[in-house]
C-alpha positions in Angstrom: -3.0 -8.7 15.8 -2.9 -11.7 18.1 -0.7 -11.9 21.2 2.2 -14.4 21.6 3.8 -14.9 25.0 6.2 -17.7 23.9 9.4 -15.8 23.0 11.8 -17.9 21.0 14.4 -15.1 20.3 15.2 -11.7 21.6 17.7 -9.0 20.6 18.4 -5.3 21.4 17.0 -3.2 18.6 17.4 0.5 17.6 17.4 3.0 20.5 18.1 0.0 22.8 14.5 -1.2 22.6 14.2 -5.0 23.4 12.7 -6.8 20.3 11.1 -10.2 20.9 10.2 -12.9 18.3 7.2 -15.0 19.2 6.9 -18.7 18.3 3.8 -18.1 16.2 6.2 -16.6 13.6 6.6 -20.2 12.4 3.1 -20.0 11.0 4.3 -17.3 8.5 7.0 -19.6 7.4 4.5 -22.4 6.7 2.3 -20.0 4.7 4.9 -18.2 2.6 7.7 -20.7 2.2 7.2 -23.5 -0.3 8.6 -26.9 0.5 8.4 -28.4 -3.0 12.1 -28.9 -3.1 12.7 -26.3 -5.8 15.8 -24.2 -4.5 14.9 -21.2 -6.7 11.4 -21.1 -5.4 12.6 -21.5 -1.8 15.1 -18.6 -2.4 12.4 -16.2 -3.5 10.0 -17.3 -0.7 12.6 -16.7 2.0 13.3 -13.2 0.6 9.6 -12.4 0.5 9.2 -13.6 4.1 12.1 -11.5 5.2 10.6 -8.4 3.5 7.3 -9.1 5.4 9.0 -9.4 8.7 11.2 -6.4 8.1 8.2 -4.3 7.1 6.3 -5.4 10.3 9.3 -4.6 12.4 9.7 -1.1 10.9 5.9 -0.6 11.4 6.3 -1.4 15.1 9.4 0.7 15.3 7.3 3.6 14.0 5.0 3.2 17.0 8.1 3.1 19.2 9.4 6.3 17.7 6.0 7.9 18.3 6.5 7.0 22.0 10.0 8.2 22.3 9.6 11.7 20.9 6.9 12.2 23.6 9.2 10.8 26.3 7.1 7.7 26.7 9.4 4.7 27.7 9.1 1.7 25.4 9.1 -1.6 27.2 9.5 -3.9 24.1 8.5 -4.6 20.5 7.0 -8.1 19.9 6.9 -9.6 16.4 4.7 -12.7 16.0 2.7 -14.7 13.4 -0.1 -12.2 13.2 1.9 -9.0 13.1 3.3 -7.4 16.2 2.9 -4.7 18.8 4.8 -2.0 20.6 4.4 -2.0 24.4 5.1 1.2 26.4 5.8 1.5 30.1 3.2 4.1 31.2 -0.4 5.1 30.5 -0.9 7.6 27.7 -3.3 10.4 26.9 -5.5 10.4 23.8 -3.4 13.1 22.2 -0.2 11.0 22.8 -2.0 7.9 21.4 -2.8 9.7 18.2 0.8 10.1 17.2 1.8 6.7 18.5 -0.9 4.8 16.6 -0.5 6.8 13.4 3.2 6.3 13.1 2.9 2.6 12.2 0.9 3.1 9.0 2.9 6.3 8.2 6.1 4.2 8.1 4.5 1.7 5.8 3.2 4.4 3.5 6.6 6.0 3.4 8.3 2.7 2.5 5.7 2.1 -0.2 6.2 5.6 -1.7 10.0 5.3 -1.7 10.0 1.7 -3.1 7.4 2.7 -5.8 9.7 5.6 -6.9 12.8 3.5 -7.1 11.4 0.3 -8.7 10.7 1.7 -12.2 14.3 3.0 -12.5 15.8 -0.4 -11.8 16.8 -2.9 -14.5 14.7 -6.1 -14.6 16.1 -8.7 -12.2 16.1 -9.8 -8.6 16.7 -6.3 -7.2 13.8 -4.8 -9.1 11.6 -7.7 -7.8 12.7 -7.1 -4.2 11.9 -3.4 -4.4 8.5 -4.0 -6.1 7.6 -6.6 -3.5 8.6 -4.2 -0.7 6.2 -1.6 -2.2 3.4 -4.1 -2.5 3.9 -5.5 1.0 3.9 -2.0 2.6 0.9 -0.7 0.9 -1.0 -3.8 1.9 0.2 -3.5 5.5 -0.8 0.2 5.6 -4.3 -0.3 4.1 -4.9 -3.4 6.2 -3.9 -1.7 9.4 -6.2 1.3 8.6 -9.4 -0.9 8.6 -11.5 0.6 11.5 -11.6 -2.5 13.6 -9.9 -3.3 16.9 -7.1 -3.9 17.7 -5.8 -2.7 14.4 -4.4 0.9 14.1 -7.4 1.9 12.1 -9.8 0.9 14.8 -7.8 2.9 17.4 -7.5 5.9 15.1 -11.2 5.9 14.3 -12.0 5.9 18.0 -9.4 8.7 18.7 -10.9 10.8 15.9 -14.4 10.3 17.3 -13.1 11.3 20.7 -12.1 14.7 19.3 -15.7 15.3 18.0 -18.0 13.5 20.4 -18.3 12.6 24.2 -16.2 9.7 25.2 -19.0 7.2 25.7 -20.7 7.9 22.4 -17.4 7.8 20.6 -16.7 4.4 22.1 -20.1 3.1 21.2 -19.9 4.2 17.6 -16.4 2.8 17.1 -17.5 -0.4 18.7 -20.6 -0.7 16.5 -18.6 -0.1 13.3 -16.0 -2.6 14.4 -18.7 -5.1 15.3 -20.2 -5.0 11.8 -16.7 -5.5 10.3 -16.0 -8.3 12.7 -19.2 -10.2 11.8 -18.4 -9.8 8.1 -14.8 -10.7 8.5 -15.1 -14.5 8.1 -17.0 -14.3 4.8 -14.6 -11.6 3.6 -11.6 -13.8 4.6 -13.1 -16.8 2.7 -13.6 -14.5 -0.3 -9.9 -13.4 -0.2 -8.8 -17.0 0.0 -10.9 -18.0 -3.1 -10.1 -14.9 -5.1 -6.5 -14.2 -4.1 -5.3 -17.4 -2.6 -4.2 -16.2 0.8 -5.7 -16.2 4.3 -5.1 -13.7 7.1 -4.0 -14.8 10.5 -6.3 -12.4 12.2 -9.9 -12.4 13.5 -11.4 -9.2 15.0 -12.7 -9.8 18.6 -16.5 -9.7 18.4 -16.7 -9.7 22.2 -14.6 -6.5 22.6 -16.6 -4.6 20.0 -19.9 -5.7 21.6 -18.6 -4.5 25.0 -17.7 -1.2 23.5 -21.1 -0.9 21.9 -22.8 -1.6 25.1 -20.7 0.8 27.2 -22.7 2.8 29.7 -21.8 6.1 31.2 
């Protein structure tokens, strides 16, 4: 979502992929963790934050897996306050990009489906709440990432789909135009989400990028 070059922690993840944690991750803690002094509330807030970070990590690991099965080296996975990204070490074709980009939302949809199947069979309690929260978080991440605006997966997938059907310049112009409309409407939509749902997204679509795509010349 937004980049973060200030790495505060790094570890070796699955398949030997370097995983970096950006300093802006602290913004998520400020948003989701209550500092009222209630230990029970703090307990649930920390678990909820851990579920969010774990789901984002698995989303990016899905992108990494899409790279690896196509023999595309993965340079790193970065997790930061606005989400994360998976960086590969060589340029890719549009066909390779289709699988790489799609694998992130597919992982979230899979986690949502599995958690939704398990949750109703659990007795009421903390475990049921954790599984239900995992389902809610992952369906939100999947649907949010499928919004057709750059640099979300939905914006990339929308452009990749158009590239299958249309000349490259026209596909880029259409995806840029659609993304520009969404980017312009994003701030009022974000304010509406805050008023109605009580949360704000740490993400602003880049208007300049979409305008540049819309104005692309052959």
